[in-house]
C-alpha positions as CSV (number, residue, x, y, z in Angstrom):
1,M,-15.5,18.5,-0.1
2,S,-13.8,15.7,1.5
3,G,-12.1,14.8,4.8
4,I,-11.4,12.2,7.5
5,V,-13.8,11.3,10.4
6,A,-12.2,9.2,13.0
7,I,-14.4,6.9,15.4
8,V,-13.0,6.7,18.9
9,G,-14.1,5.3,22.2
10,R,-13.6,2.3,24.6
11,P,-14.3,-1.4,23.9
12,N,-17.7,-2.6,23.0
13,V,-19.5,0.7,22.9
14,G,-20.6,-0.1,19.1
15,K,-17.7,1.7,17.3
16,S,-17.7,-0.8,14.3
17,T,-21.5,-1.1,14.2
18,L,-21.5,2.6,13.6
19,F,-18.8,2.4,11.0
20,N,-20.8,-0.2,9.1
21,R,-23.8,2.0,9.5
22,L,-22.1,5.3,8.0
23,T,-20.2,3.5,5.3
24,E,-23.2,1.1,4.3
25,S,-21.0,-1.8,4.6
26,R,-20.2,-4.9,6.7
27,N,-16.4,-4.3,6.5
28,A,-15.8,-4.1,10.4
29,I,-16.3,-7.3,12.2
30,V,-19.0,-6.8,15.0
31,D,-19.0,-9.0,18.0
32,S,-20.4,-9.0,21.7
33,E,-17.0,-9.7,22.8
34,S,-15.0,-6.6,23.3
35,G,-11.8,-5.9,21.5
36,V,-12.7,-7.6,18.3
37,T,-11.5,-5.0,15.9
38,R,-7.6,-5.3,15.6
39,D,-6.9,-4.2,12.1
40,R,-7.6,-0.6,11.5
41,I,-10.8,-0.4,9.3
42,Y,-11.3,2.5,6.9
43,G,-13.9,3.1,4.2
44,Q,-16.0,5.9,2.4
45,A,-19.2,7.3,3.3
46,V,-21.6,9.6,1.2
47,W,-24.3,11.6,2.7
48,N,-26.3,14.2,0.5
49,G,-23.8,13.8,-2.3
50,V,-20.9,14.8,0.1
51,G,-18.1,12.0,0.4
52,F,-15.8,11.5,3.3
53,S,-13.5,8.9,4.7
54,V,-14.2,7.0,8.0
55,I,-11.8,5.2,10.2
56,D,-12.7,2.8,12.9
57,T,-10.0,3.1,15.6
58,G,-10.7,-0.1,17.4
59,G,-8.1,-1.3,19.9
60,Y,-8.1,-4.5,21.8
61,V,-7.5,-5.7,25.4
62,K,-4.4,-7.8,25.6
63,N,-4.0,-8.3,29.3
64,S,-5.6,-5.7,31.3
65,D,-7.6,-2.4,31.0
66,D,-4.3,-0.5,31.8
67,I,-2.8,-1.9,28.5
68,F,-5.8,-1.2,26.6
69,E,-6.0,2.4,28.1
70,G,-2.6,3.1,26.7
71,E,-3.4,1.9,23.3
72,I,-6.6,3.9,23.0
73,N,-5.0,7.0,24.3
74,K,-2.3,6.6,21.5
75,Q,-4.9,6.4,18.9
76,V,-6.9,9.2,20.3
77,L,-3.9,11.5,20.1
78,I,-3.2,10.4,16.5
79,A,-7.0,11.0,15.6
80,I,-6.8,14.6,17.1
81,D,-3.6,15.2,15.0
82,E,-4.8,13.9,11.8
83,A,-8.8,13.7,11.6
84,D,-11.0,16.7,10.5
85,I,-13.8,15.5,12.7
86,I,-13.8,13.1,15.6
87,L,-16.7,10.9,16.8
88,M,-16.4,9.9,20.4
89,V,-18.7,6.9,20.8
90,T,-20.2,5.9,24.3
91,D,-22.8,3.3,25.4
92,V,-25.9,4.4,27.0
93,T,-26.5,1.1,28.7
94,A,-23.3,1.3,30.6
95,G,-23.2,4.9,31.7
96,V,-20.3,7.1,31.8
97,H,-17.2,4.8,32.2
98,D,-13.8,5.9,33.6
99,L,-12.3,5.4,30.2
100,D,-14.9,7.7,28.6
101,T,-13.8,10.3,31.1
102,S,-10.3,9.8,30.1
103,V,-10.7,10.2,26.5
104,A,-13.1,12.9,26.8
105,S,-10.5,14.9,28.9
106,L,-8.0,14.5,25.8
107,L,-10.6,15.7,23.3
108,R,-11.6,18.8,25.3
109,K,-7.9,19.9,25.4
110,S,-7.4,19.3,21.8
111,G,-9.6,22.2,20.7
112,R,-10.6,20.0,17.6
113,K,-14.1,19.3,16.2
114,V,-15.6,16.6,18.3
115,L,-19.0,15.1,18.0
116,L,-20.2,13.0,21.1
117,V,-22.3,10.0,20.1
118,V,-24.3,8.2,22.6
119,N,-25.0,4.7,21.2
120,K,-27.6,2.1,21.8
121,V,-30.4,4.6,22.4
122,D,-33.3,2.6,20.9
123,N,-36.2,3.5,23.3
124,N,-37.4,6.4,25.2
125,E,-36.1,5.4,28.6
126,R,-32.7,5.2,27.1
127,L,-33.2,8.7,25.5
128,I,-33.5,10.0,29.2
129,D,-30.5,8.1,30.4
130,A,-28.5,9.7,27.7
131,T,-28.6,13.1,29.4
132,E,-25.9,11.6,31.8
133,F,-23.2,12.1,29.2
134,Y,-23.4,15.8,29.4
135,R,-20.9,15.2,32.3
136,L,-18.1,14.6,29.7
137,G,-17.9,18.2,29.1
138,L,-18.3,17.8,25.3
139,G,-21.5,19.7,25.0
140,D,-24.6,18.4,23.0
141,Y,-24.8,14.8,22.0
142,F,-26.3,12.8,19.2
143,A,-28.5,9.9,20.6
144,V,-28.2,7.1,18.0
145,S,-28.7,3.4,17.6
146,S,-26.1,2.2,15.2
147,I,-27.9,-1.3,14.9
148,N,-31.3,0.2,13.7
149,G,-30.0,3.5,12.3
150,S,-32.1,5.8,14.4
151,G,-30.6,9.3,15.0
152,T,-27.7,8.7,12.5
153,G,-29.3,11.0,9.9
154,D,-28.8,14.0,12.2
155,L,-25.3,12.7,13.0
156,L,-24.4,12.7,9.3
157,D,-25.9,16.3,8.8
158,A,-23.6,17.5,11.6
159,I,-20.5,15.6,10.0
160,V,-21.1,17.2,6.6
161,A,-21.7,20.6,8.1
162,G,-18.4,20.4,10.0
163,L,-16.2,19.0,7.0
164,P,-13.6,21.4,5.7
165,G,-14.4,23.1,2.4
166,K,-12.0,22.4,-0.5
167,V,-9.5,25.0,-0.8
168,Q,-8.6,26.1,-4.3
169,E,-4.8,25.8,-4.8
170,E,-2.6,27.5,-7.4
171,M,-1.4,24.3,-9.2
172,P,-0.3,23.4,-12.7
173,D,-3.0,21.4,-14.6
174,I,-0.9,18.3,-14.2
175,P,-1.8,14.9,-12.7
176,R,-1.3,14.4,-9.1
177,V,0.5,11.1,-8.4
178,A,0.6,9.6,-4.9
179,I,2.9,6.7,-3.5
180,A,0.7,4.7,-1.0
181,G,1.2,1.6,0.9
182,R,1.7,0.1,4.3
183,P,4.8,0.7,6.3
184,N,8.3,-0.4,5.1
185,V,7.2,-1.5,1.7
186,G,9.6,1.0,0.0
187,K,7.8,4.1,-0.4
188,S,10.5,6.4,0.6
189,S,13.0,4.3,-1.6
190,L,10.8,4.9,-4.6
191,L,10.4,8.5,-4.0
192,N,14.1,9.0,-3.5
193,T,14.8,7.0,-6.8
194,L,12.3,9.2,-8.8
195,L,13.6,12.4,-7.4
196,G,17.2,11.5,-6.5
197,E,18.7,12.3,-10.0
198,E,19.3,15.8,-11.1
199,R,17.8,17.6,-8.3
200,N,17.4,20.7,-10.5
201,I,14.4,19.0,-12.3
202,V,12.2,19.2,-9.2
203,T,10.5,22.2,-7.8
204,P,8.7,22.0,-4.4
205,L,5.3,23.5,-4.4
206,P,3.7,24.1,-0.9
207,G,0.2,23.0,-1.0
208,T,-2.4,24.6,1.2
209,T,-4.2,21.3,1.8
210,R,-3.2,20.5,5.2
211,D,-0.3,17.8,5.2
212,S,0.5,17.8,1.7
213,I,3.5,18.9,-0.3
214,Y,3.7,18.6,-3.9
215,T,6.9,18.0,-5.7
216,R,7.0,18.7,-9.5
217,Y,8.6,15.9,-11.6
218,K,9.5,17.3,-15.1
219,K,11.7,14.9,-16.9
220,Y,11.8,12.4,-20.0
221,N,8.7,14.1,-21.5
222,H,6.7,13.5,-18.3
223,D,5.2,16.2,-16.1
224,F,3.3,15.5,-12.7
225,L,3.1,16.3,-9.1
226,L,4.1,13.8,-6.6
227,V,1.9,14.0,-3.5
228,D,4.3,13.5,-0.6
229,T,2.7,13.3,3.0
230,A,5.1,11.0,4.7
231,G,6.6,12.4,8.0
232,L,5.6,16.0,7.7
233,R,3.6,16.1,10.9
234,R,5.2,13.7,13.3
235,K,5.1,15.1,17.0
236,G,7.5,14.0,19.6
237,K,4.7,14.0,22.1
238,I,2.9,11.2,20.3
239,T,4.0,7.6,21.0
240,E,2.8,6.7,17.7
241,D,0.9,3.6,16.7
242,I,2.8,3.0,13.5
243,E,-0.1,1.0,11.7
244,F,-2.7,3.4,12.6
245,Y,-0.7,6.4,11.8
246,S,0.0,4.9,8.2
247,V,-3.7,4.4,7.7
248,M,-4.4,8.1,8.3
249,R,-1.6,9.2,6.2
250,A,-2.8,6.7,3.4
251,V,-6.3,8.2,3.5
252,R,-5.0,11.9,3.3
253,T,-2.6,11.0,0.5
254,I,-5.1,9.2,-1.7
255,E,-7.6,12.1,-1.3
256,N,-5.1,14.5,-2.5
257,S,-4.3,12.6,-5.6
258,D,-5.4,11.7,-9.1
259,I,-3.4,8.6,-9.4
260,C,-2.1,6.3,-6.8
261,L,0.9,4.1,-6.9
262,V,0.1,1.4,-4.5
263,M,3.2,-0.5,-3.4
264,I,3.2,-4.2,-2.4
265,D,6.1,-5.9,-0.6
266,A,6.9,-8.9,-3.0
267,T,8.7,-10.8,0.1
268,R,5.4,-10.8,2.0
269,G,2.8,-10.9,-0.8
270,P,-0.6,-9.0,-1.0
271,E,-1.9,-8.8,2.5
272,A,-5.2,-7.3,4.0
273,Q,-3.8,-3.9,4.5
274,D,-2.7,-3.7,0.7
275,L,-6.1,-4.8,-0.4
276,N,-7.6,-2.2,2.0
277,I,-5.5,0.5,0.4
278,I,-6.4,-0.7,-3.3
279,S,-10.2,-0.8,-2.1
280,L,-9.9,2.8,-0.7
281,V,-8.3,4.1,-4.1
282,T,-11.0,2.6,-6.2
283,R,-13.9,3.8,-3.9
284,N,-12.4,7.3,-4.2
285,N,-12.5,6.9,-7.9
286,K,-8.6,7.5,-8.3
287,G,-6.4,6.0,-10.9
288,L,-4.6,2.9,-9.8
289,I,-1.2,1.4,-10.6
290,V,0.1,-1.6,-8.5
291,L,3.8,-1.7,-8.0
292,V,5.2,-5.1,-6.6
293,N,8.4,-3.9,-5.0
294,K,11.7,-5.8,-3.8
295,W,11.1,-8.2,-6.8
296,D,15.0,-8.6,-6.8
297,L,14.7,-10.6,-3.5
298,I,12.2,-13.2,-4.9
299,E,13.2,-16.7,-6.1
300,K,11.5,-16.9,-9.5
301,D,10.8,-19.5,-12.3
302,N,8.9,-18.8,-15.7
303,N,5.6,-18.6,-14.1
304,T,6.3,-16.6,-11.0
305,M,5.2,-13.3,-12.2
306,K,2.2,-14.5,-13.7
307,R,1.1,-16.4,-10.6
308,Y,1.7,-13.3,-8.4
309,E,-0.4,-11.1,-10.8
310,S,-3.3,-13.5,-11.0
311,E,-3.3,-13.7,-7.2
312,I,-3.5,-10.0,-6.9
313,R,-6.2,-9.5,-9.4
314,E,-8.3,-12.4,-7.9
315,R,-8.2,-10.6,-4.4
316,T,-9.4,-7.4,-5.8
317,L,-12.5,-8.7,-7.7
318,P,-14.7,-7.3,-9.4
319,F,-12.2,-4.5,-10.2
320,T,-9.3,-6.1,-12.0
321,D,-8.3,-3.7,-14.9
322,Y,-5.4,-2.0,-13.7
323,P,-1.5,-2.3,-14.5
324,I,0.7,-4.3,-12.2
325,L,4.3,-3.7,-12.4
326,F,7.2,-5.6,-10.8
327,I,10.0,-3.3,-9.6
328,S,13.0,-2.8,-7.4
329,A,13.1,0.7,-6.2
330,I,16.5,0.3,-4.6
331,N,18.1,-1.3,-7.8
332,K,16.0,1.1,-10.2
333,Q,14.4,-1.9,-11.8
334,R,11.5,-0.9,-14.3
335,I,11.3,2.5,-12.8
336,H,10.9,4.3,-16.1
337,N,8.0,2.0,-16.8
338,I,6.4,3.7,-14.0
339,L,6.5,7.1,-15.9
340,E,4.9,5.7,-18.9
341,L,2.1,4.0,-16.8
342,V,1.3,7.2,-15.1
343,G,0.9,9.0,-18.5
344,R,-1.3,6.2,-19.8
345,V,-3.5,6.1,-16.8
346,N,-3.8,9.7,-16.8
347,E,-5.0,9.8,-20.4
348,N,-7.4,7.0,-19.5
349,R,-8.9,9.1,-16.6
350,K,-9.6,12.0,-18.8
351,R,-10.9,9.9,-21.8
352,K,-14.1,11.4,-23.4
353,I,-16.2,9.3,-25.7
354,P,-18.5,11.2,-28.1
355,T,-22.1,10.6,-27.3
356,A,-23.1,9.5,-31.0
357,E,-20.2,7.0,-31.0
358,L,-21.2,5.7,-27.4
359,N,-24.8,5.2,-28.4
360,E,-23.9,3.5,-31.6
361,I,-21.8,0.9,-29.8
362,M,-23.5,0.5,-26.4
363,L,-27.2,0.5,-27.7
364,G,-26.4,-2.3,-30.1
365,I,-24.9,-4.3,-27.0
366,T,-28.0,-3.6,-24.9
367,R,-30.3,-4.6,-27.6
368,N,-28.6,-7.9,-28.0
369,N,-28.1,-8.6,-24.4
370,P,-30.8,-6.7,-22.5
371,P,-31.1,-6.6,-18.8
372,P,-33.0,-9.6,-17.3
373,A,-36.8,-9.1,-17.1
374,V,-38.3,-8.5,-13.7
375,K,-41.8,-9.3,-12.8
376,G,-42.5,-9.7,-16.4
377,K,-41.3,-6.2,-17.2
378,Q,-38.5,-5.5,-19.7
379,V,-36.0,-2.8,-19.1
380,K,-35.5,-0.9,-22.3
381,I,-32.3,1.2,-22.6
382,K,-32.9,4.2,-24.9
383,Y,-29.7,6.6,-24.6
384,V,-26.2,6.6,-23.2
385,T,-24.1,9.5,-22.4
386,Q,-20.7,10.0,-20.5
387,L,-21.2,12.6,-17.5
388,P,-19.0,15.6,-17.0
389,T,-17.5,14.1,-13.8
390,Y,-14.1,14.1,-12.2
391,S,-13.7,10.3,-13.3
392,P,-15.2,8.4,-16.0
393,S,-19.0,8.1,-15.5
394,F,-21.7,6.8,-17.7
395,A,-25.5,7.4,-17.7
396,F,-27.9,4.7,-19.3
397,F,-31.4,6.2,-19.7
398,C,-34.1,3.7,-19.6
399,N,-37.8,3.1,-18.7
400,L,-37.2,1.1,-15.4
401,P,-33.9,2.1,-13.9
402,Q,-34.9,0.5,-10.5
403,Y,-34.9,-3.0,-11.9
404,V,-31.3,-2.8,-13.2
405,K,-28.9,-4.7,-10.8
406,E,-25.2,-4.8,-10.2
407,P,-24.3,-7.8,-12.3
408,Y,-25.7,-6.1,-15.3
409,K,-23.9,-2.7,-14.7
410,R,-20.6,-4.8,-14.3
411,F,-21.4,-6.5,-17.9
412,L,-21.8,-3.0,-19.3
413,E,-18.6,-1.9,-17.7
414,N,-16.7,-4.9,-19.1
415,R,-18.1,-4.2,-22.6
416,L,-16.8,-0.5,-22.3
417,R,-13.4,-1.8,-21.1
418,E,-13.2,-4.0,-24.1
419,K,-13.9,-1.1,-26.6
420,Y,-11.9,1.7,-24.9
421,D,-8.6,1.7,-22.8
422,F,-9.7,2.6,-19.4
423,S,-7.0,0.5,-17.6
424,G,-6.2,1.7,-14.1
425,V,-9.4,3.7,-13.9
426,P,-12.5,2.9,-11.9
427,L,-15.7,3.3,-13.9
428,R,-19.1,4.3,-12.6
429,I,-22.3,3.2,-14.4
430,F,-25.7,4.9,-13.5
431,F,-29.3,4.2,-14.7
432,R,-31.7,7.0,-14.9
433,K,-35.2,7.5,-15.8
434,K,-36.1,8.3,-19.5
């Protein structure tokens, strides 16, 4: 199961705080001043083993409430069109605001799954005040406090219950490759370059997953499905906020893929949105290949490519083991290298290491470099196995799993990467009680 949950609401009701609570992160900036969230923030949440994407649709007040109202209405319309579940967040301390009424009216007419969230309910008096929000006509509400987390468990239960089930699709057992990136980075040019020659080699396969079309690429001994979502559901009635729309598309595209080609515009360099997309790919445990497009437009010396590559990897720490390719989609520069990398990353994604071999190598490493002792207690690792999961995951069985911290997990991940080719593939390390 997977899906997109969009958080909407007027300024300063606590949308970003709720986002941080649901995703267990501090990615969204929280401030008492309204309108702080400008860039679209998105992340991954997990509840009772079920993962889903969360998007904070924060807008900002530029000159007046009227301008903001136009902005938030655009985002609500896009959320209605794209999200599986919409969380409408309100503020119990301010009561029902005119903008709340306006947004609720749009949501009621949409017929989509909407959960009303009354935020900042942190005492019994405010619990009574929350009943006022029945006026919005969205039915029962969830009284929560995003700051201390009260009520969010019930909200998460409702979100998970309302997510769409995964539909089994009749698809060949070949990798699904998505082209992701912010607007105007060259995604369409790359798609056209890959598919533009010898049209008879591609077969459109209509997917039952909402929004997606899979096009088969079978050429030069390569066989995979290209996941194409761009431009499929644009509606004339929506005056689109292009940046927000692209975020919704990127999330959906990534969720429906096995390997992502994340494109960066060489003329602009790696920007925050690029890094957000890369982060989303890795959090969803998808294969990653970074393509720096428009490389033909850059003035270069002998070290330009090396400097560029170092900057990208430095900004995606701690995950740096992925291929970076410098291309020109228009001029077809290094396009065939993409195909080779897709094959390699797919092999790495499916790599299985025999348990006996894994224990022989990794137990020797853990004996020579054990986890740091905690309170005089030493963690002893006794057994290692690869889990039967979608992406490579490893379980280390030991006596005190609760004492193993993230730096040691990264140490083990790095040793695994030194021994085996997992380039382009996120690894997960778990410690379990033995």
